[in-house]
C-alpha positions in Angstrom: 20.6 -5.2 -8.9 18.0 -2.7 -6.7 14.2 -1.6 -7.0 12.9 1.0 -6.0 9.2 2.3 -5.5 7.1 5.0 -4.6 4.2 4.4 -3.1 1.5 7.6 -2.3 -1.5 5.8 0.9 -2.4 4.9 4.1 -0.8 2.7 7.3 -4.1 -0.2 8.0 -2.1 -1.0 10.1 1.7 -0.7 12.2 3.9 -1.9 10.5 6.3 -5.3 11.1 10.0 -5.5 11.2 11.2 -8.4 11.3 14.8 -10.3 10.8 16.1 -13.2 7.5 18.3 -15.5 9.3 21.1 -13.8 7.1 20.7 -10.6 9.8 19.1 -8.7 6.6 16.2 -6.5 8.1 12.4 -7.0 6.6 10.0 -4.9 6.9 5.3 -5.7 6.2 2.6 -3.2 5.8 -0.5 -2.6 4.2 -0.9 0.2 2.2 -4.9 1.9 1.0 -4.9 4.0 -2.1 -7.9 5.6 -2.5 -8.9 6.6 -6.5 -11.9 8.6 -7.5 -13.6 8.1 -10.6 -17.3 9.1 -12.3 -20.2 6.3 -12.4 -22.2 5.8 -15.5 -24.6 8.1 -13.9 -21.7 10.4 -13.8 -22.1 9.9 -9.8 -18.2 10.5 -7.8 -16.8 7.1 -6.2 -14.1 6.3 -4.4 -12.5 3.1 -4.5 -9.6 1.4 -2.4 -7.3 -0.2 -2.8 -4.9 -2.4 -0.5 -1.1 -3.4 -1.1 -0.1 -5.9 1.7 
């Protein structure tokens, strides 16, 4: 089974690449995704969500 995802955002730091004991490459990274919404007063607010 193969899963695919598409992520759009900003890297929080340099990706770290390691290998499992069987030789499979694994990359770790932090991704910041910004979204905008209006507050109860009508003011535009930016929210940042982090994915690790």
